[in-house]
N, C-alpha and C positions, 0 to 999 in steps of 0.2 A: 807128512810134510804140510798138508793143507792146514792142519790144526796149529802147527808152529807159526805159519804165516798169519793165521787168524789172531793168535796171541800177540804177534809183533804189531799188526795193524791196530789192534785194540790198545796195546801199550802206547803206541805213538799218539793216538788220538787222546788217550788219557793224559799223556804228558803235555800235550797242547792245552787241554782244558785246565790243568793245574797251573801251568806257567802263564798262558795268556788270560786265564781266568781272573787272576788278581789284577791284571791290567784292566779288564772289563769292569771289575768291581771298583777299582780306583776311579774309572770314568763315571760309573753310576753315582759315586759319592762325591764327584768333583765339586758340585755346587753346594752340597750339604755340609761337608766338613771344612770347606775352604770359603772364606767370606771376603777376602781381599785378594788383590792381584798377586801379592807376594805369597800368600798361602796357596793359591792355585798353581803358581809356579813350583811350589814345593811338592804338590801332588804330582805334577807332570815330571818333575825332576826325579821322583822316586821310581818312575817307570821309564824315563827317557833313554837311558843307555841300553835297555834290554827289551823293550816292547817289540821292536821289529824282529829281533832275533828269536823271540818266543814264537812268533808266527811262522818261523821256518818249520816248526813241527807240524803245522797244518799243511804246508806245501809238501813236506816229506811224507806225511801220512796219506795225502791224496795220491802222490806218485806211487807209493807202495801199494795202495789199494788198486790202482790201475794195473800195476805189474802182476800182483798176486791173484786178484779176483777181477779180471776184465769183464766178466759177465755182470757182476754187481755194479761195477763202475758204469757200464753202458746203460743198464736198466735204471739205476737210481738217478744218474745225471740227466736222463731224458725225462723220467717221470717227475722229478723234482725241479724241473727247469726254472719255473717261476720263483720259488723260494731261494734257489741257489743264486739266481740273478740278484734278488733283493739282498742276500747276504754279501755278495760281492760289492754292491753299492755301499752297504753299511761299512764294510771293511775299508773301502776307499775313503769315505767321509771321515772315518775315525783316524786313519793315518794322516789325511790332509789336515785335520784339526790340530793334531799334535805338532806337525811340522810348520804350519802356516801362521798360527796364532801370534808368534813372536816376530813375524817378518815386518809388520807394520805397527807402529806405536800409536794406535788409535783405539779409543774405548769401544766404539761400535764394532770395529773389526775383531777385537779380542773377544768381546761378548758373543759375537756370532759363532766363532769357532769353538768357544767354550761350551755353548749350548749344543752345538752339533756333536761335540765329543761326548757329552752326557747322553743325548738321545740315541746316538749310534751305539754306544756301549750297552745301554739298557735293552734296546731292541735286539742286538746280537745275542745277549744272554738269553732272552726269551725265545728267539728263533732256534738257537742251539738246543735248548731244552725241548722245544716242539719237535725238532728233527730226531732227537733221541726217542721221544715218544712215538713217532711214526715207525721207527725201526723196531721198537719193542712190540707195539700193537700190530704192525703189519700193514700192508698196502694191498689194493685190489689187483693183484698180479694174476694174469691168465696163463694158459698153457704155452703161449708164445714168449713168456718171460718179459712181457711189456705191461705197463700200467699207466694210467693218467689219473691224477688227483687234482680237483679244483682246490682253490685256497680254502673253501669251506663248503659244506652242504647244509644239512639240518642240525649240525653240531652233535649228532649221535654217533655212537660207536657201533658200526654194523658192517656188513659185507662190502658195501660201497661207501668208502670213507672220503673225507676231505682232509687236507693237510692239518687244518685246525678243527678240533672238536673238544668236548669237555675234558677228555683225557690228555690230549697233547698240550692243551693250554695249561692244564694243571701241572704237567711236567715243566712247561716253560716258566711258569711262575715260581716253581720250586728252584729251577736253575737260576732265575733272577735273584731269589733270596739267598741261595747258597753262594753265588759269586759275589753278591754284595757283602756277605759275611767274610768271604775269602779276601776281598779287596780291603775291607776294614782291618783285618789282622795284618795285612801287608803294610798299610799306612801306619798302624801302631808301631810296627817294627822299624819303619824307615823314616818317620818324621818326628818332630818334636813340638812342644808348645801346644797351642790351641788346636791345631790340626790333629795332633796325636790324641788329645783329650776327647775331641768330638768323635774321632774314629773309634776310640775305645768304647765310648758310650753307645755308639751305633752298633758295634759288634755285640755288646751285652744284650740289647733288646732284640736285635736281629736273630740271635741264636735261637730264641724261643719260636720264632716264625719258621726257621729252618727245621727245627725238631718236629713241630706239628705237621708241616708239609711233607716231611720225609715219611712220617708214619702214614699219612693219608695216601700218598702216591704208592707206597708199598702195598697197601691193601687194594688200591685200585688196580695195580699191575697184575696181582694174582687173579683178579676177576676178569680183567680185559684179555689177558694172554695166559690161558691155562697151561701152555707149554712151560712157562717159567716155574710154576708150582710143581709140575711134573719133574723138571730137571732137578730141583732141589730135593724132591722126595727120593728120586732114584740115585742121586749123588750127594749124600748128606755132607760130605767133606766140603762141598761148595759153600756151606754156611760160614766158612772162614771169611768170605768176602763181605757179607752183611755185618759180621762181627767187627771187621776192620772199619767199616763205616760208622757203626755205633760207637766203637772205641774212640775213633777220631773225633766224632762230634762231642762225646763226653769230655775228652781231653782238651778240646778247644775251650769249652766252658770253664773247666778247672784252671787252665792256664790264664784265661782272661781275668778271672776272679783274683788270682794270685799275681797278676800283672807280669807274667813271664812272656815277654813279647815273642821271642823266637819260637818257644814251645807252642804258643797259640797258632802261629802261622803254619808250623810244620804239622800240627794236629789238624788244621783245616785242610791242608794238602792230603793228609791221610784219609779224611772223611770223603773228599771228592774221589780219590782213587778207589776207595771202598765201594762207593756208589756206582762208579762206572764199571768196575770189574764185576760187581754183582749183576749189572745189566748184561754184560758180555757173557758171563757164565750162564745166565738165565735163558738167553735166546739161542745159545749154541745147540746144535750145529748150524742153525739158521744164521744167515747174515742179513736177510730181509724176508721175513715171513709173509705169507699171503693170507688175506682175510677171506679169500674164496675157497680155501682148502689147504690143509697142511702139505699136501703133496705138490702144490704149485709154487711153494716158496723157494727162494734161493738159499742153498746151503754151501758150506765150505767145499763140498765135493762136486756139486754140479755147476759151479761158476768159477772154479779155480783155473789158473793157467796150467800148461803142461808140466808134468813132473820134472822133466829135465830142466826146464826154465826155472822152476822153483829151487831146485838143487843148486844150480849155478848162481842164481840170484842171492841165495843165502850166504854163499862164500864171499860175495862182494859187499853184502849188506853189513856183515859183522864189522869189518875194518872201517867202513864208512861211518857207522854209528859210533864206533869208539872215538874216531876223530871229532865227530860232532859233539859227543858228550864231553870230551876233553876241552873243547872250545867253550862250552857252556860253563863248565866248572871254572875255567880261567876268568870268564867274563864276570861271573857272579862274585868271585873272590876279588877281582879288580875293583868292583863298585860296591863292595860291602860297606856296611855302616850307615849312619844317618845321612840324609841328603843335606847339602848346603846350597841353597838357592842362589847365593851370590856367585857360585862357581859354575852355574849352568845357565845356558841361554833360555831354558824352559822357564 
């Protein structure tokens, strides 16, 4: 049962990254692909009806994590207090930027919120990547299942780590590049004219950066966290997840060259899912490894809720997620097609 809930939590987080990831990518590219106010409204209109709904997956994933693995929730939210607070502020600034830019018709006001939208989106992408890097690398957790990490130490990967080091920053930069590519494929799908053209050109050259960084961090991960290499060697069938990522990345390039808009976006989604599922498979059964010793890490077994609670929760989780999935399908079908800025306040 613990493994089932591990898969559910990992799946919800992956769904959040895929859906809110293109929102973040659109924010990163906001100033690059849009040069006029009308073009920037087109970018915002492409995510306007769905961006807040996409973040429901983050809330749901956090709630599920608290229910299924309370030990992990308690340890990580106390040990990562500073970066989590920073992420909260960035999420707030990003939401405020989208909702407030059109409330006052003043160039200075609009420019302020546009820039905050871009900066908050870029920093969130990097922070999310660094967070994943911390989970894969591990944290200095002791026998009491507590830890504290400063924002950085000497930038080295060792027993006593900081939140930011050369490995986690590399993961953060890869996340930034991957979500920028993801956002570009979304804008190609949803916009027209010059915005679509610039987004397509950006996706073409950003693909090479994502491919190079993906190879680099894969090699880094096998060196930094030997457990990942051990997992793939003991369970060879897990290679399906990296293959999914590689296939998605190749298909993204192929679709962009052939100007197949929907296929490029779906392939980008596949690449991100493949990368995240590879990470989840690689660290299992750990949910938060310890750099002080493998026996000190949190696993799906030593930080899970009681068996009875997991059983009952699963019965309620399934119908709830079916309703949520139905709502998302309806929303995306309702707002399918190219954006029309004249029809949107954004």
